[in-house]
C-alpha positions, 0 to 999 in steps of 0.5 A, a space after each residue: 489537522 493531522 490527516 488528509 484523506 484522498 479517495 480516488 474512484 475506481 481504485 482497489 485500495 481504499 484511500 491515500 492518507 496524508 500524515 504530515 506530508 507522508 502519503 500513505 496508500 491505505 487499506 481500511 479493515 473492520 475486523 477485530 481478529 488478527 489480520 491474515 498474511 493475505 492482507 499484507 500481500 494485498 496491500 503490497 500488490 496494490 503498491 506494485 501495480 501502481 503506475 506513476 505515469 497513469 495514476 494521479 497520486 503518489 505514496 511513500 508508505 503503505 498502511 492499514 487503518 483499523 476502523 473498529 479500534 481507530 488505530 493506524 499502522 504504516 511503514 515506508 514502501 521501501 521498508 516493506 519491500 526490503 522485509 517481505 521481498 528482500 531479493 528484489 531490493 528496491 520498490 522499482 525492481 519489485 514492481 517490474 518483477 511483479 508486472 512481468 510475472 502478472 503478464 506471464 500468468 
């Protein structure tokens, strides 16, 4: 079986998909239109709010599953952070900066 889908109740994201031992934090979209940048920002926000001590799951990548076409695209979390938030470097640094800014807001 290529995918194992795990769903946690109360989560803001849709599920974690296991693809060959890569855990992918996944948002499921039903649109046929190109996704706006807000969809990527939303997924990054879910990743940066993840608390490894409190949450009962882990993930290595972020992905979007397009339910109408059945396509699934993902990249490692580190790759996405490096491309979208290059000044923050690593995921942990981005997470700390994001949480700090959220507390100030």
